N, C-alpha and C positions, 0 to 999 in steps of 0.2 A: 442238712438233711435233704434228700431228694427222692422223688417218687415218679414213676412212669405209669401212665394208665391209658387205656384205650377208651376213647369216648366217641359217642355217636356224633355225627355232624350237627353243628348248631347254627341257628340263624338268628340274628339280632340278639345275641347273648342268651338265648334260651334253647333248650334241647329241641331238636327238630323231630317231628313224628315220622317223617319219611327217611328211613335209613339209607335209601339209595341216592339221596340228594348229595351233590358234590360241594355245596356251599358250607363254609364253616367260618365262624368268627370267634375270637377269643379276647377276653378283657384281662389285661395283666393286673394282678393284685399287688397292693403295696407290700413290700418286704419279700417278694418272690419274683422269680423270672420264669416266664413261660416260653417254651420253644415248641412250635407246632410243626409237625411233619405230616403232609398229606399223603395218604396211602390209599389210593382208589376211592372207596366210599367212606372211609373212616379217617379220623384224625387221631394221631398218636401225640399225646401231650406229655412233655417232660417238664416238671416243675421243680425248681431249685429254690429252697427257702434260705435266706441269709439270716443266721443267728447272730444278732448283735449283742446279746446278753453275756456271752462267754468271752469277753475281751480281757478279763482279769486272769493273770497267770504270773507266777513268780519265776524270774529268770536269774539264776545265780551269777552268770557272767556279767550281766549289766549291773547287778547289785554290787558285785565286787568292784567294778569300775567306778560306781557311784561313791563307794566308801573311800577308795583311793583318791579320787578326784576331790572329794570333800576335805579329806585330811590335807591334801596338797594346797587347796585354797586357803584353809585355815593357817597353814604354815607360811604361805605367802603373805597373808594379811598381818600376821603377828611379827614375822621376822624380816621380811623384805621391804625395804623403804627406798626403792630406787625410782627411776623415771621410765623404766621399760618393762621389767617383769611384772611388777605389781599392777600397773594400769593396763597393759596390753595383753600379756600372757594370761593374767588373771581373767580378763574378759573373754579370751578365746576359750579358756578352760571352763568358765562358768556355764556357757551354753552347752558344752559337751556334758557337763555334770547334770544339768537339767534334763537333757535328752536321755542320758543313761538312767536317771532316777525314774523317768516315765516308763521307759522300756523295761525296767526292773519288775514292774508290777502290771503292766498292760501290754497286751498283744496288739499293738497298733502298727500300721504300715510305716516303715522307716522314713520315707520321703515326707509323708503327711506329718509325722511327728517332728521331723527336723524343721519343716516349714512353720509348724505351730510354735515351736520353741523360738525360732527366729522372730516371728511376729510378736510373741510375748516379750522377748528381750527389747525389741524396738519400742513397744508400748511403755515398758518400764523406763527406758532411756528418754522417751518423750515426756513422761511424767516428771522426770528429773528436770527437764527444761522448764516446766511450769512450777517447779519447786514444791512438789506434792508433800514432801516431808514437813515443810514449814506450814503449808495450808492445813495439814492435818494436826498441826501442833506437836509434832514428834521430833522437833529439832534437838531436844535434850536427850533423846534416846539414841545411844550409841549403836544399838542393834539396828534400829530403823535406818540410821544414816549409813551403816555398812551394807545392809541387805538391799535397801532400795537405792541408795546413792543420793548425792546432793548436787552433783554438777553434771550438766549435759556436755557431751563431746562427740563430734562427728566421728572421731577416731574410734570411739567405742562401737559404733555401728559397723565399722569396717572389721573390727576385731570379732564381733558377733558373727558376721558373715564368714570370716575365716574359720571360726570354730565349726560352723555348720558345714562348710566345705570339707573340713577334716572328717566330720561325722559321716557325710555321704560317701566320701572316698573309702573310709574304713568299712562301712556297710557293704559297699560294692565288692571290696576285696574279700570280706567274709563270705558273702553270697557266692562269689566266684570259686572260692576254695572249698566250700561245702557242697557245691554242685547245684 
């Protein structure tokens, strides 16, 4: 939402009684941006409010990608028992899955979301280093062992970065093709 209004010159944050005065000051308010234009004796102020409450929205494309990636991850976990696809491709895909899940429901900036997902994945991997599943007493839970993981590997961090690079490249291509 934005609004433009003509205000009399102000001094020290209060309205000035002499409209012929050339001085004007403005205090920016939290959650808004003020742009002042001096026009002879008056100040034209344009205020733009940033609405942070309307970040929720459903995006069918990201949701479809989330479902496909989730099914792919489950199929890899259940049927693939090798030394490449399951540990590395699975880790590349999991950060893309998390990114798509977030963007399915929230209108967040792509780069900020990608960086947030990367930080989250690094935190989870670091918790694996400290054996968080055992600390929490969840070592008997297969779900906890699969979702959180039980072993730290630097290669996983590289796989997470590769997944985020894929996300950023795809987002750039999407933005370029849609104008």
